[in-house]
BADO-163815 format. One record per residue (C-alpha): residue in three letters; x, y, z. Coordinates in steps of 0.2 Angstrom, whole numbers, padded with zeros to 4 digits, m for minus. Example, Ala and Ser with C-alpha at 12.3 -4.5 7.8 and 13.67 -1.06 7.14 Angstrom:
% residues 2
marlum rest ALA	px 0062	py m0022	pz 0039
marlum rest SER	px 0068	py m0005	pz 0036
% end
This chain:
% residues 289
marlum rest MET	px 0127	py m0339	pz 0474
marlum rest ASP	px 0122	py m0332	pz 0458
marlum rest TRP	px 0139	py m0329	pz 0449
marlum rest HIS	px 0130	py m0325	pz 0431
marlum rest ALA	px 0122	py m0310	pz 0441
marlum rest ILE	px 0139	py m0305	pz 0448
marlum rest PHE	px 0151	py m0307	pz 0435
marlum rest VAL	px 0142	py m0296	pz 0423
marlum rest ARG	px 0149	py m0286	pz 0408
marlum rest GLU	px 0151	py m0270	pz 0419
marlum rest LEU	px 0161	py m0279	pz 0433
marlum rest ILE	px 0171	py m0288	pz 0419
marlum rest ILE	px 0177	py m0271	pz 0412
marlum rest ALA	px 0177	py m0260	pz 0427
marlum rest MET	px 0190	py m0276	pz 0435
marlum rest VAL	px 0201	py m0274	pz 0419
marlum rest LEU	px 0201	py m0257	pz 0417
marlum rest ASN	px 0207	py m0254	pz 0437
marlum rest ALA	px 0219	py m0268	pz 0435
marlum rest THR	px 0227	py m0257	pz 0419
marlum rest THR	px 0228	py m0240	pz 0428
marlum rest GLN	px 0236	py m0248	pz 0443
marlum rest ALA	px 0249	py m0257	pz 0432
marlum rest ILE	px 0252	py m0242	pz 0422
marlum rest GLN	px 0254	py m0230	pz 0438
marlum rest ILE	px 0267	py m0243	pz 0445
marlum rest GLY	px 0276	py m0244	pz 0430
marlum rest ALA	px 0276	py m0224	pz 0430
marlum rest TYR	px 0290	py m0228	pz 0445
marlum rest ALA	px 0303	py m0234	pz 0433
marlum rest ALA	px 0304	py m0215	pz 0425
marlum rest ARG	px 0313	py m0209	pz 0442
marlum rest TYR	px 0326	py m0222	pz 0439
marlum rest ALA	px 0326	py m0220	pz 0421
marlum rest GLY	px 0330	py m0202	pz 0424
marlum rest VAL	px 0345	py m0206	pz 0436
marlum rest THR	px 0353	py m0219	pz 0425
marlum rest THR	px 0353	py m0208	pz 0411
marlum rest GLY	px 0354	py m0190	pz 0419
marlum rest ARG	px 0340	py m0183	pz 0413
marlum rest ILE	px 0329	py m0180	pz 0427
marlum rest ALA	px 0318	py m0166	pz 0420
marlum rest THR	px 0313	py m0178	pz 0405
marlum rest ALA	px 0310	py m0191	pz 0416
marlum rest ILE	px 0296	py m0181	pz 0426
marlum rest SER	px 0289	py m0176	pz 0410
marlum rest LEU	px 0287	py m0196	pz 0405
marlum rest PHE	px 0282	py m0200	pz 0422
marlum rest SER	px 0268	py m0187	pz 0421
marlum rest LEU	px 0263	py m0193	pz 0404
marlum rest PHE	px 0261	py m0211	pz 0410
marlum rest VAL	px 0250	py m0204	pz 0426
marlum rest THR	px 0239	py m0194	pz 0415
marlum rest ALA	px 0237	py m0212	pz 0404
marlum rest SER	px 0231	py m0220	pz 0419
marlum rest ARG	px 0219	py m0206	pz 0426
marlum rest LEU	px 0211	py m0207	pz 0407
marlum rest ALA	px 0208	py m0224	pz 0408
marlum rest SER	px 0198	py m0221	pz 0426
marlum rest LEU	px 0187	py m0211	pz 0418
marlum rest PHE	px 0179	py m0226	pz 0407
marlum rest LEU	px 0178	py m0234	pz 0423
marlum rest VAL	px 0166	py m0223	pz 0431
marlum rest PRO	px 0154	py m0228	pz 0419
marlum rest SER	px 0155	py m0247	pz 0424
marlum rest LEU	px 0154	py m0240	pz 0442
marlum rest GLY	px 0139	py m0230	pz 0438
marlum rest VAL	px 0130	py m0246	pz 0430
marlum rest LEU	px 0133	py m0257	pz 0444
marlum rest ALA	px 0127	py m0244	pz 0457
marlum rest ASP	px 0112	py m0238	pz 0447
marlum rest ARG	px 0106	py m0258	pz 0443
marlum rest THR	px 0107	py m0260	pz 0463
marlum rest ALA	px 0097	py m0245	pz 0466
marlum rest ALA	px 0084	py m0249	pz 0453
marlum rest LEU	px 0080	py m0264	pz 0461
marlum rest ALA	px 0076	py m0257	pz 0478
marlum rest LEU	px 0066	py m0245	pz 0470
marlum rest ALA	px 0056	py m0255	pz 0459
marlum rest ALA	px 0052	py m0263	pz 0474
marlum rest HIS	px 0046	py m0247	pz 0482
marlum rest GLU	px 0060	py m0250	pz 0497
marlum rest SER	px 0068	py m0236	pz 0505
marlum rest SER	px 0084	py m0246	pz 0506
marlum rest VAL	px 0094	py m0259	pz 0496
marlum rest PRO	px 0088	py m0277	pz 0502
marlum rest PRO	px 0103	py m0287	pz 0511
marlum rest ALA	px 0106	py m0300	pz 0499
marlum rest ILE	px 0107	py m0287	pz 0484
marlum rest ALA	px 0117	py m0276	pz 0496
marlum rest ALA	px 0131	py m0291	pz 0499
marlum rest ARG	px 0131	py m0294	pz 0479
marlum rest PHE	px 0135	py m0275	pz 0476
marlum rest ASP	px 0147	py m0277	pz 0491
marlum rest LEU	px 0156	py m0291	pz 0482
marlum rest GLN	px 0157	py m0284	pz 0466
marlum rest MET	px 0165	py m0268	pz 0472
marlum rest ARG	px 0176	py m0278	pz 0482
marlum rest LEU	px 0181	py m0289	pz 0466
marlum rest ILE	px 0185	py m0271	pz 0457
marlum rest VAL	px 0197	py m0266	pz 0471
marlum rest ALA	px 0206	py m0283	pz 0472
marlum rest ALA	px 0209	py m0283	pz 0452
marlum rest GLY	px 0218	py m0267	pz 0456
marlum rest SER	px 0229	py m0276	pz 0467
marlum rest VAL	px 0234	py m0288	pz 0454
marlum rest GLY	px 0237	py m0272	pz 0442
marlum rest ILE	px 0250	py m0270	pz 0453
marlum rest ALA	px 0256	py m0285	pz 0456
marlum rest ILE	px 0257	py m0287	pz 0436
marlum rest GLY	px 0267	py m0266	pz 0434
marlum rest ALA	px 0279	py m0275	pz 0447
marlum rest LEU	px 0282	py m0290	pz 0437
marlum rest LEU	px 0285	py m0279	pz 0419
marlum rest MET	px 0296	py m0266	pz 0429
marlum rest PRO	px 0311	py m0271	pz 0420
marlum rest LEU	px 0300	py m0268	pz 0404
marlum rest PHE	px 0296	py m0251	pz 0409
marlum rest LEU	px 0313	py m0247	pz 0413
marlum rest VAL	px 0317	py m0251	pz 0396
marlum rest LEU	px 0301	py m0239	pz 0388
marlum rest PHE	px 0306	py m0224	pz 0400
marlum rest THR	px 0324	py m0225	pz 0395
marlum rest ARG	px 0323	py m0227	pz 0377
marlum rest GLY	px 0309	py m0214	pz 0378
marlum rest ILE	px 0322	py m0202	pz 0384
marlum rest ARG	px 0333	py m0205	pz 0373
marlum rest SER	px 0323	py m0203	pz 0358
marlum rest PHE	px 0316	py m0186	pz 0365
marlum rest GLU	px 0332	py m0178	pz 0364
marlum rest ARG	px 0335	py m0186	pz 0347
marlum rest HIS	px 0319	py m0179	pz 0340
marlum rest GLY	px 0312	py m0167	pz 0352
marlum rest SER	px 0295	py m0173	pz 0352
marlum rest ILE	px 0285	py m0186	pz 0363
marlum rest PRO	px 0273	py m0190	pz 0350
marlum rest ARG	px 0288	py m0193	pz 0336
marlum rest GLY	px 0296	py m0203	pz 0352
marlum rest LEU	px 0280	py m0214	pz 0354
marlum rest VAL	px 0279	py m0219	pz 0334
marlum rest ARG	px 0297	py m0227	pz 0339
marlum rest LEU	px 0290	py m0238	pz 0349
marlum rest PHE	px 0283	py m0248	pz 0335
marlum rest ASP	px 0299	py m0251	pz 0326
marlum rest PRO	px 0301	py m0269	pz 0326
marlum rest ARG	px 0321	py m0268	pz 0333
marlum rest VAL	px 0312	py m0259	pz 0349
marlum rest LEU	px 0298	py m0271	pz 0351
marlum rest VAL	px 0309	py m0285	pz 0351
marlum rest GLU	px 0319	py m0277	pz 0365
marlum rest LEU	px 0304	py m0274	pz 0375
marlum rest VAL	px 0296	py m0290	pz 0375
marlum rest ARG	px 0314	py m0298	pz 0380
marlum rest ALA	px 0316	py m0285	pz 0394
marlum rest ALA	px 0297	py m0291	pz 0400
marlum rest ASN	px 0305	py m0306	pz 0408
marlum rest PRO	px 0300	py m0305	pz 0427
marlum rest PRO	px 0318	py m0302	pz 0438
marlum rest PRO	px 0325	py m0317	pz 0446
marlum rest LEU	px 0321	py m0319	pz 0464
marlum rest ARG	px 0339	py m0316	pz 0471
marlum rest VAL	px 0336	py m0298	pz 0464
marlum rest LEU	px 0325	py m0294	pz 0480
marlum rest LEU	px 0339	py m0297	pz 0491
marlum rest MET	px 0347	py m0280	pz 0484
marlum rest PHE	px 0334	py m0268	pz 0490
marlum rest PRO	px 0337	py m0264	pz 0509
marlum rest LEU	px 0323	py m0258	pz 0519
marlum rest SER	px 0335	py m0247	pz 0528
marlum rest ALA	px 0338	py m0236	pz 0510
marlum rest VAL	px 0319	py m0228	pz 0512
marlum rest PRO	px 0314	py m0218	pz 0525
marlum rest ARG	px 0300	py m0226	pz 0536
marlum rest LYS	px 0289	py m0213	pz 0533
marlum rest LEU	px 0288	py m0213	pz 0515
marlum rest LEU	px 0282	py m0230	pz 0516
marlum rest VAL	px 0269	py m0228	pz 0528
marlum rest PHE	px 0261	py m0213	pz 0520
marlum rest ASN	px 0263	py m0222	pz 0502
marlum rest THR	px 0252	py m0236	pz 0510
marlum rest ILE	px 0240	py m0224	pz 0516
marlum rest LEU	px 0239	py m0216	pz 0500
marlum rest MET	px 0239	py m0230	pz 0489
marlum rest GLY	px 0225	py m0238	pz 0501
marlum rest VAL	px 0212	py m0223	pz 0500
marlum rest TYR	px 0215	py m0221	pz 0482
marlum rest ALA	px 0211	py m0239	pz 0479
marlum rest ILE	px 0195	py m0236	pz 0485
marlum rest GLY	px 0189	py m0216	pz 0482
marlum rest VAL	px 0180	py m0218	pz 0469
marlum rest VAL	px 0174	py m0236	pz 0472
marlum rest ALA	px 0167	py m0229	pz 0490
marlum rest ALA	px 0158	py m0215	pz 0482
marlum rest TYR	px 0146	py m0227	pz 0471
marlum rest TYR	px 0146	py m0239	pz 0486
marlum rest ALA	px 0138	py m0226	pz 0496
marlum rest SER	px 0125	py m0221	pz 0484
marlum rest ILE	px 0116	py m0239	pz 0487
marlum rest LEU	px 0117	py m0236	pz 0506
marlum rest VAL	px 0107	py m0216	pz 0504
marlum rest LEU	px 0096	py m0220	pz 0491
marlum rest ASP	px 0088	py m0202	pz 0493
marlum rest SER	px 0105	py m0195	pz 0490
marlum rest ARG	px 0114	py m0206	pz 0478
marlum rest THR	px 0119	py m0192	pz 0465
marlum rest THR	px 0127	py m0182	pz 0479
marlum rest ALA	px 0136	py m0196	pz 0486
marlum rest THR	px 0144	py m0201	pz 0469
marlum rest GLY	px 0150	py m0184	pz 0468
marlum rest LEU	px 0160	py m0185	pz 0483
marlum rest SER	px 0173	py m0197	pz 0483
marlum rest GLY	px 0186	py m0182	pz 0486
marlum rest LEU	px 0181	py m0183	pz 0504
marlum rest VAL	px 0192	py m0201	pz 0503
marlum rest ASN	px 0203	py m0196	pz 0489
marlum rest GLY	px 0207	py m0180	pz 0497
marlum rest ILE	px 0218	py m0189	pz 0510
marlum rest GLY	px 0228	py m0197	pz 0497
marlum rest THR	px 0231	py m0181	pz 0489
marlum rest VAL	px 0238	py m0172	pz 0506
marlum rest ALA	px 0249	py m0188	pz 0509
marlum rest PHE	px 0255	py m0186	pz 0491
marlum rest SER	px 0261	py m0170	pz 0492
marlum rest LEU	px 0267	py m0167	pz 0508
marlum rest PHE	px 0276	py m0183	pz 0511
marlum rest VAL	px 0277	py m0195	pz 0497
marlum rest ASP	px 0281	py m0185	pz 0481
marlum rest PRO	px 0295	py m0175	pz 0490
marlum rest THR	px 0302	py m0188	pz 0500
marlum rest SER	px 0306	py m0199	pz 0485
marlum rest ALA	px 0312	py m0183	pz 0473
marlum rest TYR	px 0323	py m0179	pz 0487
marlum rest ILE	px 0331	py m0195	pz 0487
marlum rest VAL	px 0332	py m0195	pz 0468
marlum rest ASP	px 0340	py m0179	pz 0468
marlum rest GLN	px 0353	py m0184	pz 0482
marlum rest THR	px 0358	py m0200	pz 0469
marlum rest VAL	px 0360	py m0188	pz 0455
marlum rest ARG	px 0373	py m0177	pz 0467
marlum rest GLY	px 0381	py m0194	pz 0472
marlum rest GLU	px 0376	py m0194	pz 0488
marlum rest ARG	px 0367	py m0210	pz 0486
marlum rest PRO	px 0371	py m0225	pz 0477
marlum rest GLN	px 0358	py m0227	pz 0463
marlum rest ASN	px 0353	py m0244	pz 0472
marlum rest ASP	px 0344	py m0234	pz 0484
marlum rest VAL	px 0334	py m0226	pz 0471
marlum rest ARG	px 0329	py m0245	pz 0466
marlum rest ALA	px 0326	py m0252	pz 0483
marlum rest MET	px 0315	py m0235	pz 0485
marlum rest ILE	px 0305	py m0241	pz 0468
marlum rest PHE	px 0304	py m0258	pz 0476
marlum rest TRP	px 0296	py m0255	pz 0493
marlum rest LEU	px 0285	py m0241	pz 0486
marlum rest ILE	px 0278	py m0256	pz 0474
marlum rest VAL	px 0276	py m0267	pz 0489
marlum rest THR	px 0268	py m0255	pz 0499
marlum rest ALA	px 0256	py m0248	pz 0486
marlum rest PHE	px 0250	py m0267	pz 0485
marlum rest VAL	px 0249	py m0267	pz 0504
marlum rest GLY	px 0240	py m0252	pz 0504
marlum rest THR	px 0226	py m0259	pz 0491
marlum rest VAL	px 0225	py m0275	pz 0500
marlum rest LEU	px 0221	py m0266	pz 0517
marlum rest ALA	px 0209	py m0255	pz 0507
marlum rest GLN	px 0196	py m0269	pz 0508
marlum rest LEU	px 0197	py m0265	pz 0527
marlum rest ILE	px 0191	py m0247	pz 0526
marlum rest LEU	px 0179	py m0249	pz 0508
marlum rest PHE	px 0163	py m0251	pz 0518
marlum rest PRO	px 0168	py m0236	pz 0533
marlum rest ALA	px 0173	py m0225	pz 0519
marlum rest ALA	px 0156	py m0229	pz 0511
marlum rest GLU	px 0146	py m0225	pz 0526
marlum rest TYR	px 0157	py m0210	pz 0529
marlum rest ILE	px 0153	py m0204	pz 0513
marlum rest ALA	px 0134	py m0209	pz 0514
marlum rest THR	px 0132	py m0198	pz 0529
marlum rest ALA	px 0139	py m0183	pz 0522
marlum rest ALA	px 0130	py m0186	pz 0506
marlum rest HIS	px 0113	py m0187	pz 0519
marlum rest TRP	px 0119	py m0172	pz 0527
marlum rest PHE	px 0123	py m0160	pz 0513
marlum rest ASN	px 0106	py m0166	pz 0505
marlum rest HIS	px 0096	py m0163	pz 0520
marlum rest ARG	px 0105	py m0149	pz 0530
marlum rest GLY	px 0092	py m0137	pz 0523
marlum rest HIS	px 0078	py m0146	pz 0533
marlum rest LEU	px 0086	py m0148	pz 0550
% end
């Protein structure tokens, strides 16, 4: 196998960006616990949204790299006057897409290890916002040497014995099931669309625009089950109906299921790509049926 042809610049960029995006999304979980400990739930939600927005902006830079990889693969087939991508080239592209998804799993693991740092970051961010009344000014404070030293100290991964403090019974099963589904489909939504573009060369532009056919499932799971349930657990904790450790347990198991979801995403990557490819072909040719 020609590893130089596989690990091209665009693949490395896509892997780094996907890992970074997933790490930021996992770090955003700390906002809920910071809101509980500080009693500033609304401010914590605002900072949570800021982190999620930042991760989505990072994902925008992922798309061009995916596009280049897909275009080069399709161009090889078109240059040879083939109606489909040759198996050897398709297998190489398949591996590249799977490596990008796997990088997301690595990013989740990194975000989990840095959770103490994110917690300090959100806690200080909430307090800084209260003092200055401005998110930009609060962000500037992060470059204070004393704050940087505190963040570095907080970057140490938690000891393994801490994992025993997060009982599974504290978290509703449906929350974990739907979070697994959510993370699984989000992990491959855009990737599957570009994968589909090499499966239907005559409809490849249509295919790249249909990632919503997969991501829509995740959006429904998030809006109906994941976000309301997790928010309700936080509200119960603030009212004193649950111990604070339940929120920590929820965050821990959300991270675990997020990781499991991205790993299981490898199993549905190709079926999702075929699903999008079929839809793209239908949209592109339905006028001729």
